[in-house]
C-alpha positions in Angstrom: 105.1 49.1 81.4 108.8 51.2 79.8 109.5 54.7 80.3 111.4 56.7 78.5 113.8 58.6 80.8 113.8 62.5 80.6 117.6 62.7 80.4 119.7 59.9 80.5 123.4 59.6 80.8 126.6 57.1 80.3 128.5 56.2 83.0 132.1 55.1 81.5 134.7 54.4 83.9 138.6 54.1 83.1 141.7 54.7 84.3 144.9 55.3 82.3 143.7 53.4 78.8 143.2 56.1 76.7 143.4 54.6 73.6 141.3 51.9 74.4 138.6 54.9 75.4 139.2 56.4 72.2 137.4 54.2 70.5 135.0 53.5 73.3 133.9 57.5 72.4 134.5 57.1 69.0 131.3 54.0 69.8 129.0 56.6 71.5 129.5 59.4 68.8 128.5 56.8 66.4 124.8 56.4 68.5 121.5 56.1 67.1 120.4 57.8 69.7 122.0 61.3 70.2 120.7 63.1 73.3 122.0 61.8 76.0 125.2 62.7 78.4 128.7 60.7 78.7 129.9 60.8 82.3 133.7 59.6 82.5 134.4 58.0 86.0 137.9 58.7 85.9 139.9 56.9 89.0 143.1 58.9 88.7 144.5 59.0 84.9 147.1 61.4 84.0 147.0 63.9 81.6 147.2 61.7 78.5 143.6 60.8 79.7 142.7 64.4 80.3 144.2 66.1 76.7 142.0 62.8 74.9 138.4 64.0 76.5 139.5 67.7 75.8 139.8 66.4 72.3 136.3 64.6 72.4 135.0 67.5 73.8 136.3 69.9 71.0 134.9 68.1 68.4 131.1 68.8 69.5 129.4 65.5 68.7 129.1 64.3 72.6 128.3 66.3 75.6 131.1 65.0 78.2 131.7 65.1 81.7 134.9 64.4 83.2 134.5 63.0 86.7 138.1 62.8 88.4 139.9 62.1 91.1 143.2 61.3 92.9 145.3 58.2 91.9 145.1 56.3 95.5 144.7 52.8 93.9 142.1 51.2 93.2 139.2 53.2 93.9 136.5 52.7 91.8 133.5 53.0 93.8 134.1 55.9 95.0 134.6 57.6 91.4 131.7 56.2 90.3 129.5 57.2 93.1 130.4 60.8 92.7 129.5 60.1 89.2 126.1 59.5 90.6 125.6 62.0 92.9 126.8 65.0 90.3 124.8 64.0 87.6 121.2 65.8 87.0 120.2 62.5 84.3 117.9 61.1 86.0 118.3 57.4 84.0 122.1 56.3 83.9 123.6 53.4 81.1 126.9 52.0 83.3 129.6 51.2 81.3 133.5 50.6 80.8 136.3 52.7 79.0 137.2 49.3 77.4 133.7 48.9 76.2 132.9 49.1 72.4 128.7 49.6 72.4 126.5 48.9 69.7 124.9 51.7 67.4 121.8 51.5 69.0 122.7 50.4 73.1 121.6 54.3 74.2 118.6 53.8 72.5 117.8 49.8 73.3 118.2 51.0 77.3 116.0 54.1 76.6 113.3 52.5 75.0 113.4 49.2 77.7 113.5 51.4 80.7 110.4 50.7 83.0 110.2 51.4 87.0 112.0 49.6 89.8 114.0 47.9 87.5 117.4 47.3 86.0 118.4 45.8 82.7 121.2 43.9 82.1 123.1 44.5 78.6 125.4 41.7 76.6 128.7 42.2 76.1 131.4 39.9 73.9 135.4 40.1 75.1 137.6 40.1 71.9 141.0 38.9 71.4 143.7 41.0 72.0 145.0 41.3 68.2 141.3 41.9 67.4 141.1 44.7 69.7 144.8 46.2 68.8 143.1 45.6 64.9 140.0 47.4 65.2 140.2 51.3 63.9 137.5 54.4 63.9 136.5 53.2 61.0 135.5 49.9 61.8 133.3 51.9 64.5 132.2 54.3 62.4 131.4 51.2 60.0 129.2 49.6 62.1 131.1 46.1 61.2 133.0 45.5 63.9 129.5 44.3 65.0 129.3 41.5 62.0 130.6 38.4 63.3 131.8 37.1 59.9 133.7 40.4 60.1 135.7 39.8 63.3 135.9 35.9 62.7 137.5 36.9 59.5 140.0 39.2 61.8 140.2 36.2 64.5 137.9 36.4 66.6 137.2 32.4 67.4 133.7 31.2 66.2 131.8 30.7 68.9 128.0 30.3 70.4 128.8 34.1 72.1 128.5 36.2 68.5 125.3 35.1 68.5 124.8 37.9 70.7 125.3 40.2 67.0 122.6 38.1 65.0 120.5 40.7 62.8 117.4 38.3 63.9 114.5 40.1 66.3 112.9 37.7 67.1 115.8 35.4 67.4 117.4 38.1 70.0 113.8 37.9 71.9 113.9 34.5 72.0 117.8 34.0 73.6 116.9 36.7 76.2 114.1 34.2 77.1 116.0 31.1 77.3 119.1 32.1 79.0 120.4 30.4 81.7 122.8 33.7 82.4 120.9 35.5 85.6 119.6 39.2 84.7 122.1 40.6 87.1 124.0 44.0 87.7 127.1 44.0 85.2 129.9 47.2 85.0 129.6 46.5 81.1 126.4 47.1 80.1 123.7 48.0 83.0 120.9 50.6 83.6 118.4 52.6 86.1 117.0 55.5 87.3 119.5 57.6 89.5 116.6 58.2 92.6 117.0 54.6 92.7 120.6 54.2 93.3 120.6 56.8 95.3 118.5 55.3 97.4 120.7 52.1 98.1 123.0 54.3 98.3 125.2 54.1 94.9 128.0 50.8 94.9 129.7 49.9 98.1 133.3 51.8 98.5 134.3 48.9 100.7 134.6 46.9 97.7 137.7 46.4 95.4 137.6 44.3 92.3 135.5 41.1 91.8 131.6 41.0 92.5 131.1 44.9 92.7 128.6 45.8 90.1 127.0 42.1 91.3 126.7 43.6 94.7 124.6 47.0 93.2 122.5 44.6 91.4 121.9 42.6 94.2 120.7 45.6 97.0 118.8 46.6 94.1 116.8 43.0 93.9 116.7 43.4 98.0 114.7 47.0 98.0 112.5 45.3 95.3 113.9 46.6 91.9 113.2 43.5 88.8 116.0 42.9 86.7 115.3 42.5 82.6 117.9 40.1 80.4 118.8 42.2 77.5 122.2 40.7 76.5 121.1 39.5 73.3 119.2 43.0 72.6 122.4 44.9 72.4 126.2 44.3 73.4 128.7 45.8 73.5 132.4 44.5 72.4 134.9 44.3 75.6 138.7 45.4 74.3 141.3 42.7 75.9 143.8 44.0 78.6 145.6 43.1 81.5 144.3 42.5 84.6 147.0 42.7 87.4 144.6 43.5 90.0 142.5 40.6 90.7 144.0 39.3 94.2 142.8 36.0 95.9 142.1 38.4 99.3 140.2 41.0 97.4 137.7 38.4 95.8 137.3 37.0 99.5 136.7 40.2 101.2 134.2 41.0 98.6 132.7 37.4 98.8 132.1 38.3 102.4 130.1 41.3 101.9 128.0 39.9 99.0 126.7 36.8 101.3 126.1 39.0 103.8 124.0 41.7 101.6 121.7 38.5 101.1 121.9 36.6 104.1 120.5 40.4 106.6 118.5 41.6 102.9 120.8 45.2 103.0 119.4 47.8 101.0 121.7 50.4 101.7 125.3 50.1 102.1 126.9 52.7 104.4 129.9 53.1 102.6 128.4 54.7 99.5 127.3 58.1 98.6 126.7 59.1 102.1 128.8 57.5 104.9 126.9 56.0 107.7 123.5 55.3 108.6 121.0 57.5 107.5 120.3 60.1 110.4 
């Protein structure tokens, strides 16, 4: 049973990638459903990003909140928790500042929102040449979500482009038969703000590598179901370097996730509120 949210926010994480963020925000200006807030969770970007955000605010096509904290290394979970704690929106879509949304992304999440459920949407990773070639007009026209256009621009022709099918019947079928788990991913997932607060948001002990899935695993422990919508609506993931991936961090994060599974942990003690609840 779907229940329409009263107010929707889209939480976009970013860090010193203003060119990619500009393309992403253009995608949100191009949404079919307009009544939502953009919440930029900024992990310490410099003034170039701040100036870009002010430019988009001045265009008045989006309602934007810019949540920022000082750059002290990778603190994505901390800035996400500040965004969750500070919003009045009752439903939140989570994505990244390098993910251009399909024009129906917000509308799809709104229509499929259901109690005690999170939605797990899809994404397609673009090559760097295609990422760089995409223009503002390409985004506004919607042609970047045409598989033939992407292939013409140099994107490899693989089954991953099936997510761009125009057939609703095909997309629904693929959602049902895909072997991929309906896990929480930071590029295209959504749920109710009150439920995120109930599990105390993101675990701030985690750095890059599995931090999004860990949140989803605690939501499962809380009693949430997850729904696979990776073929219902997608975003295009712009390419970038990943210098923050380190083996020791992955090992620590895997240990945290194992403990969450073994102990059926619901609430992290390192989240929006620190320590055990009084």
